[in-house]
DOMARMI-978888 format. One line per 2 residues: number of its first residue (from 1); their letters; for each residue x, y, z of C-alpha. Coordinates in nm, 4 decimals, decimal comma, padded with zeros to 6 digits. Layout:
<atoms>
NUM) A) X Y Z | ...
</atoms>
This chain:
<atoms>
1) MD) -04,5440 01,2833 -09,8415 | -04,8348 01,5202 -10,0023
3) RR) -04,9409 01,7761 -09,7833 | -05,2893 01,7611 -09,8323
5) LT) -05,2903 01,4282 -09,7455 | -05,0742 01,4124 -09,4578
7) PF) -05,2376 01,4005 -09,1064 | -04,9657 01,6419 -08,9588
9) SG) -04,9918 01,9819 -08,8680 | -04,6305 02,0794 -08,8609
11) TK) -04,6383 02,0078 -08,4768 | -04,8967 01,7921 -08,4161
13) AH) -04,9048 01,4107 -08,6290 | -05,1577 01,1391 -08,6338
15) IS) -05,0159 00,8315 -08,4437 | -05,0135 00,6578 -08,8223
17) LL) -04,7235 00,8560 -08,9127 | -04,5257 00,7661 -08,6040
19) GK) -04,1545 00,6909 -08,7045 | -04,2323 00,8779 -09,0289
21) VE) -04,2233 01,2706 -08,9312 | -04,0595 01,4778 -08,6816
23) AQ) -04,3616 01,5869 -08,4655 | -04,3776 01,7209 -08,1149
25) AF) -04,6377 01,5181 -08,0480 | -04,8844 01,2132 -08,1963
27) TE) -05,2373 01,1476 -08,1575 | -05,5161 00,9387 -08,2252
29) GH) -05,7097 01,2517 -08,3141 | -06,1322 01,2449 -08,2603
31) PA) -06,3979 01,2691 -08,4785 | -06,6275 01,5601 -08,5280
33) RL) -06,8825 01,6810 -08,7564 | -06,9059 01,9803 -08,9656
35) IA) -07,1965 02,2434 -08,8228 | -07,1665 02,4951 -09,0774
37) GV) -07,3202 02,4854 -09,4621 | -07,0099 02,5147 -09,6387
39) TD) -06,6638 02,5528 -09,4720 | -06,3265 02,6484 -09,6309
41) LL) -06,0318 02,4182 -09,5834 | -05,7189 02,6157 -09,5516
43) KT) -05,3654 02,5200 -09,6483 | -05,2416 02,7209 -09,3322
45) PG) -05,3621 02,9007 -09,0499 | -05,5240 03,2185 -09,2281
47) GD) -05,3868 03,0745 -09,5509 | -05,5270 02,9990 -09,8943
49) RD) -05,8573 02,7640 -09,9701 | -05,7402 02,4007 -10,0543
51) RQ) -06,1149 02,2763 -10,0839 | -06,4373 02,3079 -09,8766
53) VL) -06,5915 02,0600 -09,6631 | -06,9907 02,0340 -09,6204
55) YG) -07,2520 02,0233 -09,3062 | -07,2539 01,6989 -09,1542
57) ER) -06,9254 01,5685 -09,2729 | -06,7318 01,3811 -09,0730
59) VL) -06,3422 01,4940 -08,9916 | -06,0610 01,3533 -08,7770
61) VI) -05,9224 01,6758 -08,5520 | -05,5590 01,6501 -08,5118
63) DH) -05,4672 01,9531 -08,3511 | -05,5816 02,3412 -08,2600
65) QD) -05,4199 02,6613 -08,2900 | -05,5911 02,9979 -08,2074
67) GL) -05,9269 02,8977 -08,2911 | -05,8462 02,6893 -08,5456
69) AF) -05,8595 02,2960 -08,5910 | -05,6195 02,1027 -08,8309
71) VM) -05,8455 01,8440 -08,9750 | -05,8432 01,5047 -09,1987
73) AD) -06,1388 01,4999 -09,3940 | -06,3467 01,1120 -09,3613
75) KD) -06,4923 01,1464 -09,7579 | -06,1196 01,1651 -09,9304
77) GF) -05,8193 01,2374 -09,6584 | -05,7702 01,5983 -09,7268
79) CG) -05,6080 01,7672 -09,4705 | -05,6356 02,1314 -09,3360
81) WL) -05,6817 02,4226 -09,1536 | -06,0866 02,5327 -09,0431
83) PE) -06,2424 02,7224 -08,7482 | -06,3078 02,5245 -08,4733
85) AA) -06,6491 02,7358 -08,4361 | -06,7396 02,5106 -08,7714
87) LG) -06,7095 02,1852 -08,5676 | -06,9543 01,9904 -08,3645
89) PD) -06,9900 01,6600 -08,2209 | -06,9611 01,3674 -08,3743
91) HP) -07,3052 01,1611 -08,4526 | -07,5012 00,9133 -08,6541
93) VT) -07,6127 01,0413 -09,0114 | -07,9352 00,9175 -09,1725
95) HR) -08,0062 01,1402 -09,4858 | -07,8282 01,3631 -09,7134
97) VK) -07,9366 01,6840 -09,9086 | -08,0348 01,5497 -10,2757
99) TG) -08,1235 01,9352 -10,3943 | -07,8821 02,2151 -10,5200
101) FS) -07,9462 02,3694 -10,1644 | -08,1884 02,3192 -09,8620
103) QL) -08,2397 02,5171 -09,5373 | -08,2024 02,4320 -09,1415
105) YE) -08,5101 02,5624 -09,0115 | -08,5847 02,6729 -08,6300
107) GP) -08,9220 02,4899 -08,6950 | -09,1507 02,2538 -08,8889
109) KV) -09,3124 02,5434 -09,0987 | -09,1664 02,7563 -09,4193
111) QA) -09,2229 03,0644 -09,2036 | -08,9866 02,9567 -08,9541
113) RD) -08,6627 03,1246 -08,9237 | -08,3937 02,9573 -09,1367
115) LV) -08,0529 02,8657 -08,9438 | -07,8236 02,7646 -09,1791
117) AL) -07,8301 02,6704 -09,5767 | -07,7564 02,3121 -09,6356
119) PF) -07,5610 02,2226 -09,9909 | -07,5857 01,9236 -10,1801
121) AA) -07,4877 01,6313 -09,9977 | -07,5026 01,7765 -09,6642
123) LV) -07,5539 01,4996 -09,4271 | -07,8201 01,4996 -09,1209
125) EV) -07,9347 01,2995 -08,8470 | -08,3177 01,2561 -08,8762
127) LE) -08,5020 01,1597 -08,5599 | -08,8706 01,1883 -08,6798
129) EE) -09,0644 01,3111 -08,9291 | -09,3420 01,6018 -08,8626
131) GK) -09,5540 01,6487 -09,1495 | -09,3564 01,7494 -09,4358
133) FA) -09,0560 01,8151 -09,2514 | -08,7559 01,6009 -09,0810
135) RT) -08,6729 01,6794 -08,7017 | -08,3014 01,6688 -08,6668
137) PE) -08,0891 01,7136 -08,3631 | -08,0257 02,0804 -08,4989
139) GY) -08,3782 02,1955 -08,6469 | -08,5981 02,0898 -08,9125
141) VP) -08,5078 02,0044 -09,2792 | -08,7866 01,9314 -09,5679
143) LA) -08,8481 01,6065 -09,6200 | -08,8566 01,6315 -10,0252
145) HL) -08,5003 01,7704 -10,0040 | -08,3555 01,4533 -09,8596
147) EP) -08,2960 01,0952 -09,9160 | -08,1294 00,8074 -09,6982
149) VE) -07,8020 00,8155 -09,6931 | -07,7962 00,4400 -09,8425
151) TL) -07,9642 00,6035 -10,1580 | -07,6879 00,6412 -10,4403
153) AS) -07,7487 00,8182 -10,7615 | -07,6803 00,6110 -11,0846
155) DP) -07,5326 00,8582 -11,3028 | -07,2677 01,1047 -11,2396
157) VK) -07,3332 01,2989 -11,5722 | -07,7199 01,3893 -11,4572
159) VA) -07,5260 01,4670 -11,1072 | -07,3075 01,6850 -11,3139
161) ES) -07,5454 01,8361 -11,4942 | -07,7482 01,9456 -11,1719
163) FL) -07,4655 02,1558 -11,1550 | -07,4606 02,3389 -11,4507
165) GT) -07,4730 02,7291 -11,3895 | -07,2980 02,7061 -11,1090
167) PY) -07,0242 03,0021 -11,0854 | -06,6706 02,8838 -11,0581
169) LW) -06,4810 02,8966 -10,6936 | -06,1151 02,7850 -10,6787
171) GG) -06,1442 02,5378 -10,4344 | -06,5135 02,4926 -10,4198
173) NS) -06,7124 02,2000 -10,3202 | -07,1143 02,3319 -10,3618
175) RG) -07,3799 02,5026 -10,5488 | -07,2657 02,8435 -10,4152
177) GI) -06,9265 02,7937 -10,6176 | -06,7346 02,4774 -10,7359
179) DC) -06,4199 02,4053 -10,9625 | -06,3327 02,1345 -11,1761
181) SG) -06,2214 01,8724 -10,9339 | -06,4971 01,9566 -10,7066
183) LA) -06,7749 01,8852 -10,9326 | -06,5853 01,5677 -11,0462
185) QA) -06,5846 01,4509 -10,6976 | -06,9240 01,5366 -10,6394
187) AM) -07,0594 01,3339 -10,9319 | -06,8613 01,0557 -10,8270
189) LA) -06,9331 01,0653 -10,4505 | -07,2905 01,0916 -10,5151
191) CG) -07,2805 00,7537 -10,6729 | -07,0868 00,5669 -10,4235
193) TP) -06,7577 00,6323 -10,6473 | -06,4730 00,6930 -10,4462
195) CP) -06,2482 01,0050 -10,5721 | -05,9884 01,2234 -10,4519
197) GD) -06,0377 01,6067 -10,3737 | -05,7699 01,7414 -10,6437
199) SD) -05,7637 01,6882 -11,0385 | -05,3933 01,5430 -10,9901
201) LQ) -05,4677 01,2804 -10,7165 | -05,8120 01,1939 -10,9293
203) AM) -05,5693 01,1655 -11,2315 | -05,4174 00,8830 -11,0567
205) AG) -05,7575 00,7271 -10,9636 | -05,9281 00,4270 -11,1827
207) TE) -05,8045 00,2889 -11,4897 | -05,6742 00,4568 -11,7733
209) VA) -05,8873 00,4785 -12,0859 | -05,8083 00,4863 -12,4737
211) PQ) -05,9402 00,7779 -12,6759 | -06,1681 00,5757 -12,8734
213) DL) -06,3140 00,3942 -12,5622 | -06,4370 00,7212 -12,3621
215) RP) -06,8064 00,6854 -12,2367 | -07,0336 00,9004 -12,0440
217) GD) -06,9132 00,9322 -11,6876 | -06,5463 00,9061 -11,7696
219) LV) -06,2772 01,2052 -11,6638 | -06,0615 01,3900 -11,9346
221) FW) -05,7753 01,5537 -11,7766 | -05,5229 01,8403 -11,8801
223) KG) -05,2388 01,9726 -11,6458 | -05,4268 02,0962 -11,3727
225) HV) -05,8129 02,0810 -11,5075 | -06,0779 01,7750 -11,5232
227) AL) -06,3589 01,7326 -11,7089 | -06,6556 01,4765 -11,7078
229) VS) -06,7465 01,3387 -12,0187 | -07,1319 01,3555 -12,0842
231) GP) -07,1803 01,2110 -12,4112 | -06,9962 01,1665 -12,7617
233) DE) -06,7291 01,4900 -12,7998 | -06,9036 01,6216 -12,5355
235) II) -06,8094 01,7564 -12,1541 | -06,9455 01,8623 -11,8273
237) HA) -06,6784 02,0806 -11,6221 | -06,6456 02,4324 -11,4209
239) TA) -06,3929 02,6081 -11,5878 | -06,2259 02,9738 -11,5231
241) AY) -06,2654 03,0326 -11,8731 | -06,6171 03,0673 -11,8648
243) MG) -06,6185 03,1335 -11,4715 | -06,8831 02,8681 -11,4208
245) CV) -07,0020 02,5025 -11,4895 | -07,1033 02,4578 -11,8226
247) RE) -07,1402 02,2023 -12,1339 | -06,8934 02,2101 -12,3998
249) KL) -06,7438 02,0126 -12,7040 | -06,4816 01,8244 -12,5904
251) SA) -06,3042 01,8929 -12,9365 | -06,3493 02,2620 -12,8637
253) AE) -06,2305 02,2317 -12,5421 | -05,9102 02,0507 -12,6235
255) AR) -05,8587 02,3024 -12,9144 | -05,9410 02,5973 -12,6906
257) IL) -05,7052 02,4942 -12,3561 | -05,4218 02,3767 -12,6167
259) AE) -05,4199 02,7355 -12,7467 | -05,4328 02,8982 -12,4095
261) GY) -05,0741 02,7271 -12,3579 | -05,2081 02,4760 -12,1230
263) GP) -05,1196 02,1602 -12,3114 | -05,2958 01,8551 -12,4745
265) IT) -05,5282 01,5668 -12,2611 | -05,2847 01,3948 -12,0383
267) HR) -05,5372 01,1602 -11,9041 | -05,8387 00,9639 -11,9303
269) RR) -05,9741 00,7801 -11,6412 | -06,2399 00,5973 -11,5255
271) LS) -06,3208 00,5706 -11,1669 | -06,5999 00,3101 -11,2242
273) NR) -06,7303 00,0428 -11,4157 | -07,0604 00,0930 -11,3267
</atoms>
């Protein structure tokens, strides 16, 4: 079983794993939502970051240990540990943040104290509009930064372009820092296309595409890396080579990565036929 996608903390497991793993206890878990802007999802308690989860995203809580919770993310099934303090009760959501970042304010004015920085794709429940602000149970968000959750982007390339200049961060999933698979996932999910969290998992999604049939929105993979095709012989990717999200010629990236010893392209995948 893939540790990243297996809701088993090592002691407690989701009921779906009954008879498949040896656990001290099994549980149906309980849903919760993130109340921190961006939260690291850790491999082990106090361990390295695997991925990140964002404000308002729903997780299923499986286990607790020393102030940490073991959870499974709704958006992609990714499992890991995070601080219990980052979690709040489950609730409906109506809108998402459409800008790189927004703010949750204490009151409906720009001079109000800001409470939490809300990243792109953060989810909120809008109760009513007050002037230029949306009132949520936790505070106020500028209406100009929100869109209904039913509204989907039509072009993953445009979503990826909005991340250009973002610093590279291993396991990152926001404009504060993002990695290659985080960028690919953000672009796909914004368009309503399911997408796993890590590049090796993404390389198994969708359908394989011949080199001559690549089109904008397709994904190109190397061992441990993924890039989004943005045009003829052009990609957008978050890469440690430049420590940021950049636009690059596909042929130049292919030659550079090969020269660096990371091998040739391994997959070309199309996750959506839109």
